[in-house]
Rosetta silent file (secondary structure, phi, psi, omega in degrees, C-alpha in Angstrom):
SEQUENCE: MGYDMRQFLVISALIVLGACNATDDVRPEGESEDGQFEATVVGVEDCNMVLLEFKEEDVPAIQEITEIESSRYFAVNLSKVLLHPGQKLDVVIRKLRDDEAFPCPTFAPTYPGLYLISYQFKS
SCORE:     score description
SCORE:     0.000 S_00000001
   1 L     0.000  -44.387  179.783   52.839  -67.117  148.396 S_00000001
   2 H   -62.950  -36.090  179.615   52.791  -65.552  151.898 S_00000001
   3 H   -65.247  -41.772  178.968   55.817  -63.411  151.071 S_00000001
   4 H   -63.636  -36.913  179.911   54.115  -61.926  147.969 S_00000001
   5 H   -68.669  -42.713  178.504   51.036  -61.010  150.016 S_00000001
   6 H   -63.651  -42.738  179.004   53.128  -59.259  152.702 S_00000001
   7 H   -62.356  -42.955  177.291   55.051  -57.366  150.031 S_00000001
   8 H   -60.569  -44.002 -179.520   51.780  -56.347  148.394 S_00000001
   9 H   -65.989  -41.214  179.341   50.371  -55.103  151.751 S_00000001
  10 H   -64.386  -45.873  179.918   53.519  -53.134  152.600 S_00000001
  11 H   -64.540  -41.926  177.795   53.600  -51.478  149.187 S_00000001
  12 H   -61.568  -43.041  179.340   49.869  -50.712  149.375 S_00000001
  13 H   -62.636  -41.340  178.659   50.275  -49.177  152.839 S_00000001
  14 H   -63.998  -40.352  178.057   53.129  -46.977  151.605 S_00000001
  15 H   -63.907  -44.416  179.365   51.065  -45.782  148.656 S_00000001
  16 H   -63.390  -45.976  177.960   48.123  -44.921  150.925 S_00000001
  17 H   -61.721  -40.858  177.511   50.366  -43.083  153.399 S_00000001
  18 H   -63.473  -40.772  179.283   52.009  -41.187  150.553 S_00000001
  19 H   -66.776  -40.486  177.897   48.647  -40.162  149.129 S_00000001
  20 H   -64.883  -41.588 -179.441   47.424  -38.964  152.550 S_00000001
  21 H   -66.136  -33.576 -178.359   50.606  -37.018  153.112 S_00000001
  22 H   -70.408  -21.183 -178.079   50.302  -35.316  149.707 S_00000001
  23 L   -98.015    6.218  179.962   46.896  -33.839  150.602 S_00000001
  24 L   -61.916  -32.444 -177.227   47.989  -32.252  153.898 S_00000001
  25 L   -85.656   -6.188 -179.587   48.439  -28.852  152.224 S_00000001
  26 L   -78.065  126.619 -179.003   45.025  -28.911  150.545 S_00000001
  27 L   -81.685  131.361  179.657   42.613  -26.545  152.272 S_00000001
  28 L   -59.789  149.546  179.448   39.181  -28.066  152.971 S_00000001
  29 L   -58.485  134.411  178.743   36.281  -26.685  150.929 S_00000001
  30 L    93.940  -20.790  178.042   34.720  -23.676  152.624 S_00000001
  31 L   -86.648  132.945 -174.999   37.795  -22.830  154.680 S_00000001
  32 L  -117.801  153.871  174.274   39.310  -19.583  153.514 S_00000001
  33 L   -78.885  152.155  171.803   42.685  -17.955  153.742 S_00000001
  34 E  -140.667  168.439 -178.426   43.012  -14.649  155.473 S_00000001
  35 E  -157.783  158.555 -179.731   45.779  -12.130  155.955 S_00000001
  36 E  -110.580  131.918 -176.512   46.663   -8.946  157.813 S_00000001
  37 E  -145.610  164.855  171.306   47.664   -5.819  155.888 S_00000001
  38 E   -94.927  136.795  179.872   47.851   -2.057  156.123 S_00000001
  39 E  -135.790  155.843  176.530   45.249   -0.214  154.071 S_00000001
  40 E  -115.726  133.561  175.877   44.297    3.384  153.372 S_00000001
  41 E   -71.565  121.135 -179.908   40.660    4.497  153.148 S_00000001
  42 E   -97.753  -38.515 -178.530   40.218    5.957  149.656 S_00000001
  43 E  -158.980  155.983  177.555   36.478    6.528  149.688 S_00000001
  44 E  -117.604  118.998 -174.247   33.324    5.915  151.635 S_00000001
  45 L  -107.318  171.615  172.323   30.428    4.727  149.487 S_00000001
  46 L   -65.845  174.072  176.875   26.749    4.094  149.959 S_00000001
  47 L    64.474   22.944  176.415   25.568    0.632  151.047 S_00000001
  48 L    59.687   37.714  176.057   28.120    0.575  153.885 S_00000001
  49 L  -111.012  142.216  178.493   31.035   -0.142  151.530 S_00000001
  50 E  -123.561  133.421  177.763   34.463    1.414  151.947 S_00000001
  51 E   -88.185  120.640 -179.866   37.066    1.597  149.200 S_00000001
  52 E  -112.109  144.743  173.868   40.482    0.527  150.547 S_00000001
  53 E  -117.797  134.771 -178.502   43.864    0.817  148.873 S_00000001
  54 E  -107.700  159.361  177.647   46.694   -1.539  149.776 S_00000001
  55 L   -63.955  144.189 -179.579   50.453   -1.144  149.406 S_00000001
  56 H   -58.735  -36.528 -179.294   51.819   -2.365  146.064 S_00000001
  57 H   -69.137  -16.336  177.831   54.182   -4.788  147.816 S_00000001
  58 H   -90.324  -11.689 -175.503   51.144   -6.460  149.456 S_00000001
  59 H   -55.956  -45.545  179.141   49.269   -6.992  146.154 S_00000001
  60 H   -60.579  -40.158  179.350   50.723  -10.502  145.450 S_00000001
  61 H   -68.190  -38.098  178.419   49.785  -11.731  148.944 S_00000001
  62 H   -68.658  -37.411  177.228   46.300  -10.217  148.652 S_00000001
  63 H   -62.016  -35.863  176.611   45.916  -11.791  145.208 S_00000001
  64 H   -60.414  -34.523 -178.207   46.631  -15.193  146.807 S_00000001
  65 H   -80.856  -49.534 -172.125   43.644  -14.591  149.102 S_00000001
  66 H   -89.706  -18.957 -175.305   41.176  -12.936  146.723 S_00000001
  67 L    66.157   20.889  177.934   42.310  -14.549  143.450 S_00000001
  68 L  -136.059  131.415  179.999   42.087  -11.071  141.862 S_00000001
  69 L   -89.098  114.775  177.732   45.029   -8.757  141.201 S_00000001
  70 L  -165.321  154.337  174.149   44.226   -5.249  142.396 S_00000001
  71 L  -101.586  -10.145  178.675   45.505   -2.713  144.927 S_00000001
  72 E  -120.828  136.922 -179.225   41.995   -1.331  145.552 S_00000001
  73 E  -142.206  146.595  167.804   39.024   -3.267  146.924 S_00000001
  74 E   -81.851  128.105 -179.683   35.576   -2.509  148.240 S_00000001
  75 E   -98.082  128.143  175.986   35.491   -3.829  151.808 S_00000001
  76 E  -100.446  144.737  179.568   32.311   -5.455  153.083 S_00000001
  77 L    83.745   36.884  178.869   31.635   -5.646  156.842 S_00000001
  78 L  -137.431  122.545 -179.652   33.102   -2.257  157.699 S_00000001
  79 L   -72.816  124.852 -178.842   31.039    0.578  159.118 S_00000001
  80 H   -77.808  -12.068 -174.146   31.568    3.703  157.057 S_00000001
  81 H   -60.102  -39.542 -173.614   30.402    5.981  159.873 S_00000001
  82 H   -91.493    0.444 -170.526   33.786    6.195  161.613 S_00000001
  83 L  -111.073  153.381  175.420   35.953    6.436  158.512 S_00000001
  84 L  -144.991  154.087 -177.929   37.219    9.196  156.271 S_00000001
  85 L   -57.190  139.786 -179.788   39.486    9.260  153.181 S_00000001
  86 L    94.776  -13.523 -178.967   43.195    9.110  153.984 S_00000001
  87 L   -71.214  138.962  179.644   42.744    7.193  157.207 S_00000001
  88 E   -98.578  138.275 -179.109   45.181    4.291  157.759 S_00000001
  89 E  -133.458  147.592  163.850   43.960    0.925  159.043 S_00000001
  90 E   -97.319  121.915 -174.148   45.459   -2.435  159.945 S_00000001
  91 E  -124.110  148.814  170.425   42.986   -4.922  158.481 S_00000001
  92 E  -112.294  123.386 -173.009   42.475   -8.669  158.487 S_00000001
  93 E  -124.810  163.716  169.927   40.791   -9.754  155.260 S_00000001
  94 E  -148.137  171.145  179.700   39.536  -12.820  153.447 S_00000001
  95 E   -64.994  140.613  176.357   37.996  -13.587  150.096 S_00000001
  96 L   -76.970  125.596  178.653   34.427  -12.387  149.636 S_00000001
  97 L   -81.108  157.045 -178.841   32.027  -15.304  149.244 S_00000001
  98 H   -57.497  -37.183 -177.658   29.286  -15.177  146.607 S_00000001
  99 H   -77.459   -6.084  178.382   26.545  -15.013  149.243 S_00000001
 100 H   -97.582  -18.075  177.573   28.191  -11.948  150.871 S_00000001
 101 L   -76.208  139.311 -179.559   28.281   -9.826  147.730 S_00000001
 102 L  -142.302  149.545  179.776   25.229   -7.649  147.287 S_00000001
 103 L   -75.838  145.124  174.852   24.127   -5.104  144.699 S_00000001
 104 L  -120.836  117.904 -172.721   24.200   -1.429  145.579 S_00000001
 105 L   -69.981  -14.005 -174.876   21.797    0.643  143.460 S_00000001
 106 L   -93.836   -7.358  175.811   23.734    3.914  143.799 S_00000001
 107 L  -153.328  154.960  177.745   27.009    2.889  142.170 S_00000001
 108 L   -88.836  137.883  179.969   28.425    0.396  139.714 S_00000001
 109 L   -69.852  109.102 -179.028   31.024   -1.978  141.136 S_00000001
 110 L  -102.237  -12.826  179.021   34.309   -0.812  139.610 S_00000001
 111 L  -126.171  153.722  176.342   36.604   -2.614  142.058 S_00000001
 112 L   -68.543  164.271  179.922   36.624   -6.176  143.369 S_00000001
 113 E  -109.454  160.715  172.209   35.342   -6.855  146.839 S_00000001
 114 E  -146.586  163.151 -178.276   36.780   -8.501  149.920 S_00000001
 115 E  -102.405  127.546  179.980   35.464   -9.354  153.377 S_00000001
 116 E   -91.114  115.216  179.170   36.916   -7.450  156.322 S_00000001
 117 E   -78.853  -45.574  178.165   37.282   -9.745  159.335 S_00000001
 118 E  -157.866  166.126  177.058   38.622   -7.039  161.675 S_00000001
 119 E  -153.418  157.161  173.643   40.403   -3.680  161.653 S_00000001
 120 E  -136.593  143.317  175.892   42.303   -1.291  163.905 S_00000001
 121 E   -73.195  137.169  174.456   42.990    2.374  163.409 S_00000001
 122 L   -90.230  144.015  179.170   46.679    3.181  162.855 S_00000001
 123 L   -94.174    0.000    0.000   48.123    6.099  164.757 S_00000001
């Protein structure tokens, strides 16, 4: 009887450890992926939004972050004052959360949005 109980406990412990190990790659709710990419400023819009275009080879990695396949995105959290079309930037981005998206009365959203964590001008 004692042997069966020990065997049951060992097997149960292995199952629990296996289940815990299987969830190591699961990202906690609310934690977002981000990534660094090169982007080109395509346009500067009202409402402090900037239209960025990314390299085609970066689209799959960006799609992993945003869950939307596109090479152009409206970037939120980027001051349009210093930017002009054609300018190259190194950007760190993440998925735009629902509470960060906002309506802009002067244009219809034709591209998906993303949140710009930081950027640097490329020389």
